[in-house]
PDB file of N, CA, C, O and CB in Angstrom:
ATOM      1  N   UNK A   1      -7.849   6.400   6.400  1.00  0.00           N
ATOM      2  CA  UNK A   1      -7.123   7.459   5.707  1.00  0.00           C
ATOM      3  C   UNK A   1      -6.151   6.817   4.751  1.00  0.00           C
ATOM      4  O   UNK A   1      -5.495   5.833   5.091  1.00  0.00           O
ATOM      5  CB  UNK A   1      -6.387   8.396   6.701  1.00  0.00           C
ATOM      6  N   UNK A   2      -6.062   7.323   3.649  1.00  0.00           N
ATOM      7  CA  UNK A   2      -5.168   6.816   2.577  1.00  0.00           C
ATOM      8  C   UNK A   2      -3.728   7.067   2.885  1.00  0.00           C
ATOM      9  O   UNK A   2      -3.382   7.962   3.657  1.00  0.00           O
ATOM     10  CB  UNK A   2      -5.505   7.451   1.245  1.00  0.00           C
ATOM     11  N   UNK A   3      -2.908   6.287   2.287  1.00  0.00           N
ATOM     12  CA  UNK A   3      -1.404   6.364   2.437  1.00  0.00           C
ATOM     13  C   UNK A   3      -0.950   7.904   2.025  1.00  0.00           C
ATOM     14  O   UNK A   3      -0.167   8.552   2.721  1.00  0.00           O
ATOM     15  CB  UNK A   3      -0.641   5.176   1.416  1.00  0.00           C
ATOM     16  N   UNK A   4      -1.508   8.374   0.875  1.00  0.00           N
ATOM     17  CA  UNK A   4      -1.171   9.688   0.392  1.00  0.00           C
ATOM     18  C   UNK A   4      -1.535  10.778   1.444  1.00  0.00           C
ATOM     19  O   UNK A   4      -0.787  11.715   1.725  1.00  0.00           O
ATOM     20  CB  UNK A   4      -1.896   9.951  -0.943  1.00  0.00           C
ATOM     21  N   UNK A   5      -2.720  10.568   1.979  1.00  0.00           N
ATOM     22  CA  UNK A   5      -3.235  11.608   2.964  1.00  0.00           C
ATOM     23  C   UNK A   5      -2.250  11.604   4.215  1.00  0.00           C
ATOM     24  O   UNK A   5      -1.793  12.648   4.680  1.00  0.00           O
ATOM     25  CB  UNK A   5      -4.821  11.261   3.444  1.00  0.00           C
ATOM     26  N   UNK A   6      -1.964  10.346   4.715  1.00  0.00           N
ATOM     27  CA  UNK A   6      -0.937  10.262   5.886  1.00  0.00           C
ATOM     28  C   UNK A   6       0.310  10.996   5.481  1.00  0.00           C
ATOM     29  O   UNK A   6       0.766  11.836   6.256  1.00  0.00           O
ATOM     30  CB  UNK A   6      -0.547   8.724   6.268  1.00  0.00           C
ATOM     31  N   UNK A   7       0.921  10.741   4.291  1.00  0.00           N
ATOM     32  CA  UNK A   7       2.041  11.268   3.870  1.00  0.00           C
ATOM     33  C   UNK A   7       2.096  12.753   3.805  1.00  0.00           C
ATOM     34  O   UNK A   7       3.088  13.385   4.169  1.00  0.00           O
ATOM     35  CB  UNK A   7       2.302  10.735   2.714  1.00  0.00           C
ATOM     36  N   UNK A   8       0.957  13.328   3.311  1.00  0.00           N
ATOM     37  CA  UNK A   8       0.857  14.813   3.284  1.00  0.00           C
ATOM     38  C   UNK A   8       0.700  15.359   4.681  1.00  0.00           C
ATOM     39  O   UNK A   8       1.416  16.286   5.059  1.00  0.00           O
ATOM     40  CB  UNK A   8      -0.332  15.277   2.409  1.00  0.00           C
ATOM     41  N   UNK A   9      -0.164  14.843   5.418  1.00  0.00           N
ATOM     42  CA  UNK A   9      -0.426  15.379   6.824  1.00  0.00           C
ATOM     43  C   UNK A   9       1.010  15.186   7.566  1.00  0.00           C
ATOM     44  O   UNK A   9       1.363  16.059   8.358  1.00  0.00           O
ATOM     45  CB  UNK A   9      -1.741  14.498   7.641  1.00  0.00           C
ATOM     46  N   UNK A  10       1.712  14.237   7.363  1.00  0.00           N
ATOM     47  CA  UNK A  10       2.962  14.024   8.057  1.00  0.00           C
ATOM     48  C   UNK A  10       4.010  15.046   7.495  1.00  0.00           C
ATOM     49  O   UNK A  10       4.843  15.505   8.277  1.00  0.00           O
ATOM     50  CB  UNK A  10       3.450  12.517   7.881  1.00  0.00           C
ATOM     51  N   UNK A  11       4.009  15.380   6.334  1.00  0.00           N
ATOM     52  CA  UNK A  11       4.949  16.336   5.777  1.00  0.00           C
ATOM     53  C   UNK A  11       4.589  17.753   6.342  1.00  0.00           C
ATOM     54  O   UNK A  11       5.499  18.530   6.634  1.00  0.00           O
ATOM     55  CB  UNK A  11       4.903  16.306   4.179  1.00  0.00           C
ATOM     56  N   UNK A  12       3.387  18.068   6.486  1.00  0.00           N
ATOM     57  CA  UNK A  12       3.025  19.253   6.991  1.00  0.00           C
ATOM     58  C   UNK A  12       3.302  19.432   8.545  1.00  0.00           C
ATOM     59  O   UNK A  12       3.736  20.471   9.042  1.00  0.00           O
ATOM     60  CB  UNK A  12       1.650  19.421   6.667  1.00  0.00           C
ATOM     61  N   UNK A  13       3.006  18.327   9.210  1.00  0.00           N
ATOM     62  CA  UNK A  13       3.439  18.304  10.705  1.00  0.00           C
ATOM     63  C   UNK A  13       4.968  18.461  10.928  1.00  0.00           C
ATOM     64  O   UNK A  13       5.487  19.210  11.756  1.00  0.00           O
ATOM     65  CB  UNK A  13       2.999  16.932  11.374  1.00  0.00           C
ATOM     66  N   UNK A  14       5.579  17.674  10.099  1.00  0.00           N
ATOM     67  CA  UNK A  14       7.112  17.721  10.144  1.00  0.00           C
ATOM     68  C   UNK A  14       7.608  19.080   9.964  1.00  0.00           C
ATOM     69  O   UNK A  14       8.357  19.598  10.793  1.00  0.00           O
ATOM     70  CB  UNK A  14       7.755  16.838   9.066  1.00  0.00           C
ATOM     71  N   UNK A  15       7.161  19.761   8.756  1.00  0.00           N
ATOM     72  CA  UNK A  15       7.526  21.072   8.459  1.00  0.00           C
ATOM     73  C   UNK A  15       7.229  22.118   9.489  1.00  0.00           C
ATOM     74  O   UNK A  15       8.051  23.003   9.729  1.00  0.00           O
ATOM     75  CB  UNK A  15       6.925  21.419   7.284  1.00  0.00           C
ATOM     76  N   UNK A  16       6.043  22.036  10.121  1.00  0.00           N
ATOM     77  CA  UNK A  16       5.664  23.008  11.157  1.00  0.00           C
ATOM     78  C   UNK A  16       6.511  22.667  12.436  1.00  0.00           C
ATOM     79  O   UNK A  16       6.979  23.553  13.151  1.00  0.00           O
ATOM     80  CB  UNK A  16       4.059  22.950  11.459  1.00  0.00           C
ATOM     81  N   UNK A  17       6.668  21.413  12.662  1.00  0.00           N
ATOM     82  CA  UNK A  17       7.541  21.107  13.833  1.00  0.00           C
ATOM     83  C   UNK A  17       8.898  21.574  13.704  1.00  0.00           C
ATOM     84  O   UNK A  17       9.439  22.029  14.712  1.00  0.00           O
ATOM     85  CB  UNK A  17       7.598  19.689  14.089  1.00  0.00           C
ATOM     86  N   UNK A  18       9.622  21.523  12.454  1.00  0.00           N
ATOM     87  CA  UNK A  18      10.914  22.038  12.215  1.00  0.00           C
ATOM     88  C   UNK A  18      10.929  23.600  12.344  1.00  0.00           C
ATOM     89  O   UNK A  18      11.821  24.175  12.968  1.00  0.00           O
ATOM     90  CB  UNK A  18      11.385  21.586  10.837  1.00  0.00           C
ATOM     91  N   UNK A  19       9.921  24.245  11.740  1.00  0.00           N
ATOM     92  CA  UNK A  19       9.913  25.690  11.791  1.00  0.00           C
ATOM     93  C   UNK A  19       9.691  26.220  13.135  1.00  0.00           C
ATOM     94  O   UNK A  19      10.163  27.318  13.431  1.00  0.00           O
ATOM     95  CB  UNK A  19       8.914  26.224  10.909  1.00  0.00           C
ATOM     96  N   UNK A  20       9.002  25.526  13.986  1.00  0.00           N
ATOM     97  CA  UNK A  20       8.627  26.121  15.331  1.00  0.00           C
ATOM     98  C   UNK A  20       9.535  25.491  16.411  1.00  0.00           C
ATOM     99  O   UNK A  20       9.438  25.862  17.580  1.00  0.00           O
ATOM    100  CB  UNK A  20       7.056  25.851  15.688  1.00  0.00           C
ATOM    101  N   UNK A  21      10.467  24.489  16.008  1.00  0.00           N
ATOM    102  CA  UNK A  21      11.299  23.861  16.974  1.00  0.00           C
ATOM    103  C   UNK A  21      10.543  22.878  17.908  1.00  0.00           C
ATOM    104  O   UNK A  21      11.012  22.561  19.001  1.00  0.00           O
ATOM    105  CB  UNK A  21      11.969  24.915  17.772  1.00  0.00           C
ATOM    106  N   UNK A  22       9.341  22.398  17.439  1.00  0.00           N
ATOM    107  CA  UNK A  22       8.601  21.494  18.269  1.00  0.00           C
ATOM    108  C   UNK A  22       8.986  20.066  17.703  1.00  0.00           C
ATOM    109  O   UNK A  22       8.550  19.601  16.650  1.00  0.00           O
ATOM    110  CB  UNK A  22       6.982  21.809  18.228  1.00  0.00           C
ATOM    111  N   UNK A  23       9.845  19.462  18.538  1.00  0.00           N
ATOM    112  CA  UNK A  23      10.453  18.164  18.242  1.00  0.00           C
ATOM    113  C   UNK A  23       9.337  17.067  18.140  1.00  0.00           C
ATOM    114  O   UNK A  23       9.290  16.226  17.242  1.00  0.00           O
ATOM    115  CB  UNK A  23      11.513  17.791  19.362  1.00  0.00           C
ATOM    116  N   UNK A  24       8.482  17.179  19.130  1.00  0.00           N
ATOM    117  CA  UNK A  24       7.266  16.252  19.275  1.00  0.00           C
ATOM    118  C   UNK A  24       6.490  16.166  17.942  1.00  0.00           C
ATOM    119  O   UNK A  24       6.232  15.100  17.383  1.00  0.00           O
ATOM    120  CB  UNK A  24       6.268  16.782  20.436  1.00  0.00           C
ATOM    121  N   UNK A  25       6.130  17.431  17.469  1.00  0.00           N
ATOM    122  CA  UNK A  25       5.319  17.505  16.196  1.00  0.00           C
ATOM    123  C   UNK A  25       6.168  17.048  15.051  1.00  0.00           C
ATOM    124  O   UNK A  25       5.620  16.412  14.150  1.00  0.00           O
ATOM    125  CB  UNK A  25       4.789  18.964  15.913  1.00  0.00           C
ATOM    126  N   UNK A  26       7.452  17.307  14.993  1.00  0.00           N
ATOM    127  CA  UNK A  26       8.290  16.868  14.012  1.00  0.00           C
ATOM    128  C   UNK A  26       8.284  15.268  13.849  1.00  0.00           C
ATOM    129  O   UNK A  26       8.158  14.698  12.765  1.00  0.00           O
ATOM    130  CB  UNK A  26       9.642  17.400  14.328  1.00  0.00           C
ATOM    131  N   UNK A  27       8.440  14.625  15.104  1.00  0.00           N
ATOM    132  CA  UNK A  27       8.473  13.227  15.226  1.00  0.00           C
ATOM    133  C   UNK A  27       7.030  12.574  14.697  1.00  0.00           C
ATOM    134  O   UNK A  27       6.995  11.606  13.937  1.00  0.00           O
ATOM    135  CB  UNK A  27       8.794  12.878  16.767  1.00  0.00           C
ATOM    136  N   UNK A  28       5.901  13.219  15.191  1.00  0.00           N
ATOM    137  CA  UNK A  28       4.627  12.879  14.769  1.00  0.00           C
ATOM    138  C   UNK A  28       4.515  12.826  13.204  1.00  0.00           C
ATOM    139  O   UNK A  28       3.957  11.918  12.589  1.00  0.00           O
ATOM    140  CB  UNK A  28       3.667  13.849  15.357  1.00  0.00           C
ATOM    141  N   UNK A  29       5.124  13.924  12.644  1.00  0.00           N
ATOM    142  CA  UNK A  29       5.158  14.054  11.166  1.00  0.00           C
ATOM    143  C   UNK A  29       5.850  12.926  10.506  1.00  0.00           C
ATOM    144  O   UNK A  29       5.372  12.344   9.532  1.00  0.00           O
ATOM    145  CB  UNK A  29       5.824  15.321  10.758  1.00  0.00           C
ATOM    146  N   UNK A  30       7.022  12.617  11.068  1.00  0.00           N
ATOM    147  CA  UNK A  30       7.848  11.534  10.463  1.00  0.00           C
ATOM    148  C   UNK A  30       7.051  10.217  10.592  1.00  0.00           C
ATOM    149  O   UNK A  30       7.050   9.428   9.647  1.00  0.00           O
ATOM    150  CB  UNK A  30       9.295  11.413  11.186  1.00  0.00           C
ATOM    151  N   UNK A  31       6.369   9.951  11.739  1.00  0.00           N
ATOM    152  CA  UNK A  31       5.587   8.778  11.973  1.00  0.00           C
ATOM    153  C   UNK A  31       4.513   8.680  10.989  1.00  0.00           C
ATOM    154  O   UNK A  31       4.368   7.626  10.368  1.00  0.00           O
ATOM    155  CB  UNK A  31       5.038   8.760  13.329  1.00  0.00           C
ATOM    156  N   UNK A  32       3.671   9.780  10.769  1.00  0.00           N
ATOM    157  CA  UNK A  32       2.663   9.822   9.829  1.00  0.00           C
ATOM    158  C   UNK A  32       3.054   9.588   8.478  1.00  0.00           C
ATOM    159  O   UNK A  32       2.297   8.929   7.765  1.00  0.00           O
ATOM    160  CB  UNK A  32       2.041  10.981   9.898  1.00  0.00           C
ATOM    161  N   UNK A  33       4.231  10.074   7.977  1.00  0.00           N
ATOM    162  CA  UNK A  33       4.777   9.797   6.662  1.00  0.00           C
ATOM    163  C   UNK A  33       5.069   8.310   6.440  1.00  0.00           C
ATOM    164  O   UNK A  33       4.736   7.673   5.441  1.00  0.00           O
ATOM    165  CB  UNK A  33       6.032  10.597   6.461  1.00  0.00           C
ATOM    166  N   UNK A  34       5.781   7.809   7.573  1.00  0.00           N
ATOM    167  CA  UNK A  34       6.029   6.313   7.498  1.00  0.00           C
ATOM    168  C   UNK A  34       4.826   5.495   7.418  1.00  0.00           C
ATOM    169  O   UNK A  34       4.786   4.517   6.671  1.00  0.00           O
ATOM    170  CB  UNK A  34       6.786   5.842   8.664  1.00  0.00           C
ATOM    171  N   UNK A  35       3.783   5.868   8.195  1.00  0.00           N
ATOM    172  CA  UNK A  35       2.597   5.135   8.117  1.00  0.00           C
ATOM    173  C   UNK A  35       1.965   5.240   6.857  1.00  0.00           C
ATOM    174  O   UNK A  35       1.318   4.280   6.438  1.00  0.00           O
ATOM    175  CB  UNK A  35       1.723   5.504   9.096  1.00  0.00           C
ATOM    176  N   UNK A  36       2.071   6.331   6.167  1.00  0.00           N
ATOM    177  CA  UNK A  36       1.488   6.385   4.740  1.00  0.00           C
ATOM    178  C   UNK A  36       2.241   5.680   3.696  1.00  0.00           C
ATOM    179  O   UNK A  36       1.677   5.230   2.699  1.00  0.00           O
ATOM    180  CB  UNK A  36       1.368   7.777   4.277  1.00  0.00           C
ATOM    181  N   UNK A  37       3.556   5.570   3.912  1.00  0.00           N
ATOM    182  CA  UNK A  37       4.306   4.662   3.070  1.00  0.00           C
ATOM    183  C   UNK A  37       4.016   3.207   3.357  1.00  0.00           C
ATOM    184  O   UNK A  37       4.022   2.397   2.430  1.00  0.00           O
ATOM    185  CB  UNK A  37       5.755   4.917   3.225  1.00  0.00           C
ATOM    186  N   UNK A  38       3.770   2.850   4.559  1.00  0.00           N
ATOM    187  CA  UNK A  38       3.372   1.417   4.878  1.00  0.00           C
ATOM    188  C   UNK A  38       2.116   1.013   4.404  1.00  0.00           C
ATOM    189  O   UNK A  38       1.960  -0.147   4.025  1.00  0.00           O
ATOM    190  CB  UNK A  38       3.354   1.165   6.270  1.00  0.00           C
ATOM    191  N   UNK A  39       1.055   1.961   4.376  1.00  0.00           N
ATOM    192  CA  UNK A  39      -0.198   1.751   3.757  1.00  0.00           C
ATOM    193  C   UNK A  39      -0.152   1.514   2.288  1.00  0.00           C
ATOM    194  O   UNK A  39      -0.826   0.621   1.773  1.00  0.00           O
ATOM    195  CB  UNK A  39      -1.028   2.850   4.021  1.00  0.00           C
ATOM    196  N   UNK A  40       0.697   2.364   1.545  1.00  0.00           N
ATOM    197  CA  UNK A  40       0.854   2.183   0.167  1.00  0.00           C
ATOM    198  C   UNK A  40       1.446   0.836  -0.139  1.00  0.00           C
ATOM    199  O   UNK A  40       0.980   0.143  -1.044  1.00  0.00           O
ATOM    200  CB  UNK A  40       1.673   3.256  -0.390  1.00  0.00           C
ATOM    201  N   UNK A  41       2.449   0.456   0.587  1.00  0.00           N
ATOM    202  CA  UNK A  41       3.002  -0.898   0.304  1.00  0.00           C
ATOM    203  C   UNK A  41       2.072  -1.954   0.569  1.00  0.00           C
ATOM    204  O   UNK A  41       2.017  -2.908  -0.207  1.00  0.00           O
ATOM    205  CB  UNK A  41       4.202  -1.164   1.072  1.00  0.00           C
ATOM    206  N   UNK A  42       1.238  -1.882   1.713  1.00  0.00           N
ATOM    207  CA  UNK A  42       0.274  -2.877   1.913  1.00  0.00           C
ATOM    208  C   UNK A  42      -0.700  -2.960   0.739  1.00  0.00           C
ATOM    209  O   UNK A  42      -1.015  -4.058   0.281  1.00  0.00           O
ATOM    210  CB  UNK A  42      -0.437  -2.626   3.180  1.00  0.00           C
ATOM    211  N   UNK A  43      -1.172  -1.841   0.254  1.00  0.00           N
ATOM    212  CA  UNK A  43      -2.160  -1.753  -0.808  1.00  0.00           C
ATOM    213  C   UNK A  43      -1.454  -2.459  -2.059  1.00  0.00           C
ATOM    214  O   UNK A  43      -2.081  -3.305  -2.696  1.00  0.00           O
ATOM    215  CB  UNK A  43      -2.602  -0.166  -1.105  1.00  0.00           C
ATOM    216  N   UNK A  44      -0.218  -2.126  -2.387  1.00  0.00           N
ATOM    217  CA  UNK A  44       0.479  -2.836  -3.552  1.00  0.00           C
ATOM    218  C   UNK A  44       0.595  -4.305  -3.412  1.00  0.00           C
ATOM    219  O   UNK A  44       0.376  -5.051  -4.367  1.00  0.00           O
ATOM    220  CB  UNK A  44       1.867  -2.309  -3.741  1.00  0.00           C
ATOM    221  N   UNK A  45       0.946  -4.747  -2.204  1.00  0.00           N
ATOM    222  CA  UNK A  45       0.903  -6.252  -1.897  1.00  0.00           C
ATOM    223  C   UNK A  45      -0.316  -6.852  -2.113  1.00  0.00           C
ATOM    224  O   UNK A  45      -0.406  -7.926  -2.708  1.00  0.00           O
ATOM    225  CB  UNK A  45       1.242  -6.558  -0.552  1.00  0.00           C
ATOM    226  N   UNK A  46      -1.373  -6.180  -1.629  1.00  0.00           N
ATOM    227  CA  UNK A  46      -2.659  -6.749  -1.778  1.00  0.00           C
ATOM    228  C   UNK A  46      -3.144  -6.818  -3.207  1.00  0.00           C
ATOM    229  O   UNK A  46      -3.823  -7.767  -3.601  1.00  0.00           O
ATOM    230  CB  UNK A  46      -3.594  -6.007  -0.980  1.00  0.00           C
ATOM    231  N   UNK A  47      -2.803  -5.837  -3.957  1.00  0.00           N
ATOM    232  CA  UNK A  47      -3.212  -5.857  -5.497  1.00  0.00           C
ATOM    233  C   UNK A  47      -2.462  -6.945  -6.137  1.00  0.00           C
ATOM    234  O   UNK A  47      -2.987  -7.677  -6.975  1.00  0.00           O
ATOM    235  CB  UNK A  47      -2.882  -4.454  -6.294  1.00  0.00           C
ATOM    236  N   UNK A  48      -1.169  -7.070  -5.734  1.00  0.00           N
ATOM    237  CA  UNK A  48      -0.311  -8.141  -6.394  1.00  0.00           C
ATOM    238  C   UNK A  48      -0.831  -9.482  -6.049  1.00  0.00           C
ATOM    239  O   UNK A  48      -0.862 -10.366  -6.905  1.00  0.00           O
ATOM    240  CB  UNK A  48       1.189  -8.051  -5.960  1.00  0.00           C
ATOM    241  N   UNK A  49      -1.252  -9.683  -4.802  1.00  0.00           N
ATOM    242  CA  UNK A  49      -1.726 -11.033  -4.446  1.00  0.00           C
ATOM    243  C   UNK A  49      -3.019 -11.314  -5.076  1.00  0.00           C
ATOM    244  O   UNK A  49      -3.272 -12.488  -5.343  1.00  0.00           O
ATOM    245  CB  UNK A  49      -1.850 -11.205  -2.963  1.00  0.00           C
ATOM    246  N   UNK A  50      -3.982 -10.281  -5.387  1.00  0.00           N
ATOM    247  CA  UNK A  50      -5.140 -10.570  -6.047  1.00  0.00           C
ATOM    248  C   UNK A  50      -4.821 -10.941  -7.510  1.00  0.00           C
ATOM    249  O   UNK A  50      -5.491 -11.799  -8.084  1.00  0.00           O
ATOM    250  CB  UNK A  50      -6.074  -9.423  -5.935  1.00  0.00           C
ATOM    251  N   UNK A  51      -3.781 -10.288  -8.127  1.00  0.00           N
ATOM    252  CA  UNK A  51      -3.436 -10.619  -9.526  1.00  0.00           C
ATOM    253  C   UNK A  51      -2.973 -12.101  -9.585  1.00  0.00           C
ATOM    254  O   UNK A  51      -3.395 -12.839 -10.476  1.00  0.00           O
ATOM    255  CB  UNK A  51      -2.294  -9.641 -10.080  1.00  0.00           C
ATOM    256  N   UNK A  52      -2.144 -12.516  -8.680  1.00  0.00           N
ATOM    257  CA  UNK A  52      -1.586 -13.833  -8.643  1.00  0.00           C
ATOM    258  C   UNK A  52      -2.725 -14.791  -8.417  1.00  0.00           C
ATOM    259  O   UNK A  52      -2.797 -15.779  -9.148  1.00  0.00           O
ATOM    260  CB  UNK A  52      -0.502 -13.966  -7.560  1.00  0.00           C
ATOM    261  N   UNK A  53      -3.599 -14.598  -7.498  1.00  0.00           N
ATOM    262  CA  UNK A  53      -4.739 -15.396  -7.337  1.00  0.00           C
ATOM    263  C   UNK A  53      -5.604 -15.603  -8.664  1.00  0.00           C
ATOM    264  O   UNK A  53      -5.959 -16.712  -9.065  1.00  0.00           O
ATOM    265  CB  UNK A  53      -5.556 -14.775  -6.262  1.00  0.00           C
ATOM    266  N   UNK A  54      -5.901 -14.374  -9.303  1.00  0.00           N
ATOM    267  CA  UNK A  54      -6.714 -14.463 -10.526  1.00  0.00           C
ATOM    268  C   UNK A  54      -5.970 -15.237 -11.576  1.00  0.00           C
ATOM    269  O   UNK A  54      -6.589 -16.064 -12.246  1.00  0.00           O
ATOM    270  CB  UNK A  54      -7.081 -13.068 -11.058  1.00  0.00           C
ATOM    271  N   UNK A  55      -4.675 -15.028 -11.772  1.00  0.00           N
ATOM    272  CA  UNK A  55      -3.920 -15.734 -12.792  1.00  0.00           C
ATOM    273  C   UNK A  55      -3.908 -17.337 -12.427  1.00  0.00           C
ATOM    274  O   UNK A  55      -4.054 -18.197 -13.295  1.00  0.00           O
ATOM    275  CB  UNK A  55      -2.396 -15.101 -12.870  1.00  0.00           C
ATOM    276  N   UNK A  56      -3.731 -17.607 -11.145  1.00  0.00           N
ATOM    277  CA  UNK A  56      -3.681 -18.993 -10.872  1.00  0.00           C
ATOM    278  C   UNK A  56      -5.038 -19.666 -11.079  1.00  0.00           C
ATOM    279  O   UNK A  56      -5.121 -20.821 -11.495  1.00  0.00           O
ATOM    280  CB  UNK A  56      -3.194 -19.205  -9.490  1.00  0.00           C
ATOM    281  N   UNK A  57      -6.109 -18.903 -10.773  1.00  0.00           N
ATOM    282  CA  UNK A  57      -7.541 -19.477 -11.044  1.00  0.00           C
ATOM    283  C   UNK A  57      -7.720 -19.624 -12.480  1.00  0.00           C
ATOM    284  O   UNK A  57      -8.316 -20.614 -12.904  1.00  0.00           O
ATOM    285  CB  UNK A  57      -8.715 -18.553 -10.484  1.00  0.00           C
ATOM    286  N   UNK A  58      -7.222 -18.658 -13.346  1.00  0.00           N
ATOM    287  CA  UNK A  58      -7.397 -18.765 -14.787  1.00  0.00           C
ATOM    288  C   UNK A  58      -6.581 -19.952 -15.339  1.00  0.00           C
ATOM    289  O   UNK A  58      -7.048 -20.692 -16.206  1.00  0.00           O
ATOM    290  CB  UNK A  58      -6.975 -17.442 -15.479  1.00  0.00           C
ATOM    291  N   UNK A  59      -5.396 -20.109 -14.833  1.00  0.00           N
ATOM    292  CA  UNK A  59      -4.546 -21.252 -15.314  1.00  0.00           C
ATOM    293  C   UNK A  59      -5.140 -22.601 -14.935  1.00  0.00           C
ATOM    294  O   UNK A  59      -5.073 -23.567 -15.696  1.00  0.00           O
ATOM    295  CB  UNK A  59      -3.111 -21.150 -14.727  1.00  0.00           C
ATOM    296  N   UNK A  60      -5.703 -22.643 -13.779  1.00  0.00           N
ATOM    297  CA  UNK A  60      -6.324 -23.912 -13.312  1.00  0.00           C
ATOM    298  C   UNK A  60      -7.490 -24.224 -14.069  1.00  0.00           C
ATOM    299  O   UNK A  60      -7.736 -25.393 -14.366  1.00  0.00           O
ATOM    300  CB  UNK A  60      -6.690 -23.872 -11.888  1.00  0.00           C
ATOM    301  N   UNK A  61      -8.271 -23.228 -14.425  1.00  0.00           N
ATOM    302  CA  UNK A  61      -9.465 -23.402 -15.272  1.00  0.00           C
ATOM    303  C   UNK A  61      -9.122 -23.886 -16.716  1.00  0.00           C
ATOM    304  O   UNK A  61      -9.787 -24.733 -17.313  1.00  0.00           O
ATOM    305  CB  UNK A  61     -10.236 -22.065 -15.345  1.00  0.00           C
ATOM    306  N   UNK A  62      -8.037 -23.274 -17.205  1.00  0.00           N
ATOM    307  CA  UNK A  62      -7.547 -23.753 -18.508  1.00  0.00           C
ATOM    308  C   UNK A  62      -7.028 -25.095 -18.512  1.00  0.00           C
ATOM    309  O   UNK A  62      -7.250 -25.831 -19.474  1.00  0.00           O
ATOM    310  CB  UNK A  62      -6.532 -22.906 -19.008  1.00  0.00           C
ATOM    311  N   UNK A  63      -6.350 -25.479 -17.510  1.00  0.00           N
ATOM    312  CA  UNK A  63      -5.804 -26.794 -17.272  1.00  0.00           C
ATOM    313  C   UNK A  63      -6.958 -27.837 -17.240  1.00  0.00           C
ATOM    314  O   UNK A  63      -6.942 -28.848 -17.942  1.00  0.00           O
ATOM    315  CB  UNK A  63      -4.990 -26.807 -15.940  1.00  0.00           C
ATOM    316  N   UNK A  64      -7.925 -27.532 -16.405  1.00  0.00           N
ATOM    317  CA  UNK A  64      -9.097 -28.344 -16.284  1.00  0.00           C
ATOM    318  C   UNK A  64      -9.801 -28.571 -17.570  1.00  0.00           C
ATOM    319  O   UNK A  64     -10.182 -29.699 -17.882  1.00  0.00           O
ATOM    320  CB  UNK A  64     -10.006 -27.754 -15.341  1.00  0.00           C
ATOM    321  N   UNK A  65      -9.999 -27.456 -18.380  1.00  0.00           N
ATOM    322  CA  UNK A  65     -10.503 -27.652 -19.770  1.00  0.00           C
ATOM    323  C   UNK A  65      -9.848 -28.511 -20.582  1.00  0.00           C
ATOM    324  O   UNK A  65     -10.485 -29.302 -21.278  1.00  0.00           O
ATOM    325  CB  UNK A  65     -10.540 -26.529 -20.448  1.00  0.00           C
ATOM    326  N   UNK A  66      -8.462 -28.463 -20.597  1.00  0.00           N
ATOM    327  CA  UNK A  66      -7.519 -29.204 -21.413  1.00  0.00           C
ATOM    328  C   UNK A  66      -7.719 -30.734 -21.104  1.00  0.00           C
ATOM    329  O   UNK A  66      -7.793 -31.571 -22.004  1.00  0.00           O
ATOM    330  CB  UNK A  66      -6.014 -28.722 -21.118  1.00  0.00           C
ATOM    331  N   UNK A  67      -7.807 -31.061 -19.661  1.00  0.00           N
ATOM    332  CA  UNK A  67      -7.931 -32.395 -19.342  1.00  0.00           C
ATOM    333  C   UNK A  67      -9.301 -32.965 -19.675  1.00  0.00           C
ATOM    334  O   UNK A  67      -9.424 -34.150 -19.986  1.00  0.00           O
ATOM    335  CB  UNK A  67      -7.627 -32.565 -17.957  1.00  0.00           C
ATOM    336  N   UNK A  68     -10.379 -32.089 -19.609  1.00  0.00           N
ATOM    337  CA  UNK A  68     -11.595 -32.581 -20.010  1.00  0.00           C
ATOM    338  C   UNK A  68     -11.833 -32.661 -21.521  1.00  0.00           C
ATOM    339  O   UNK A  68     -12.852 -33.142 -22.017  1.00  0.00           O
ATOM    340  CB  UNK A  68     -12.571 -31.801 -19.409  1.00  0.00           C
ATOM    341  N   UNK A  69     -10.812 -32.151 -22.207  1.00  0.00           N
ATOM    342  CA  UNK A  69     -10.919 -32.135 -23.717  1.00  0.00           C
ATOM    343  C   UNK A  69     -11.687 -30.885 -24.316  1.00  0.00           C
ATOM    344  O   UNK A  69     -12.009 -30.870 -25.503  1.00  0.00           O
ATOM    345  CB  UNK A  69     -11.660 -33.440 -24.180  1.00  0.00           C
ATOM    346  N   UNK A  70     -11.935 -29.959 -23.555  1.00  0.00           N
ATOM    347  CA  UNK A  70     -12.472 -28.770 -24.048  1.00  0.00           C
ATOM    348  C   UNK A  70     -11.437 -27.694 -24.281  1.00  0.00           C
ATOM    349  O   UNK A  70     -10.593 -27.431 -23.425  1.00  0.00           O
ATOM    350  CB  UNK A  70     -13.484 -28.305 -23.149  1.00  0.00           C
ATOM    351  N   UNK A  71     -11.506 -27.081 -25.430  1.00  0.00           N
ATOM    352  CA  UNK A  71     -10.630 -25.976 -25.692  1.00  0.00           C
ATOM    353  C   UNK A  71     -11.197 -24.656 -25.670  1.00  0.00           C
ATOM    354  O   UNK A  71     -10.485 -23.675 -25.889  1.00  0.00           O
ATOM    355  CB  UNK A  71     -10.043 -26.137 -26.892  1.00  0.00           C
TER     356      UNK A  71
END
C-alpha cells in the first residue's frame, strides 16, 4: 500500500474514531497516517540514493575517460 493510501485510510479512521468516541480506532488512524508518512520518507530517501549512485557512476566514468585520454 502506498504512503498516500495509508495516510488517507488513517485520516478516515481517525475522523470516524473521533466522531464516534472510539479511541482505539482513532489511535489506529494516527498509526496509519504515521506509517504513510514513513513510507513517503523511505521512498524519497531511496530515490535520492539512486540519484547519488547514478551521479557517482557518471563521474567515475568521466574520470576514467579523462585518464585514458578519451574526451
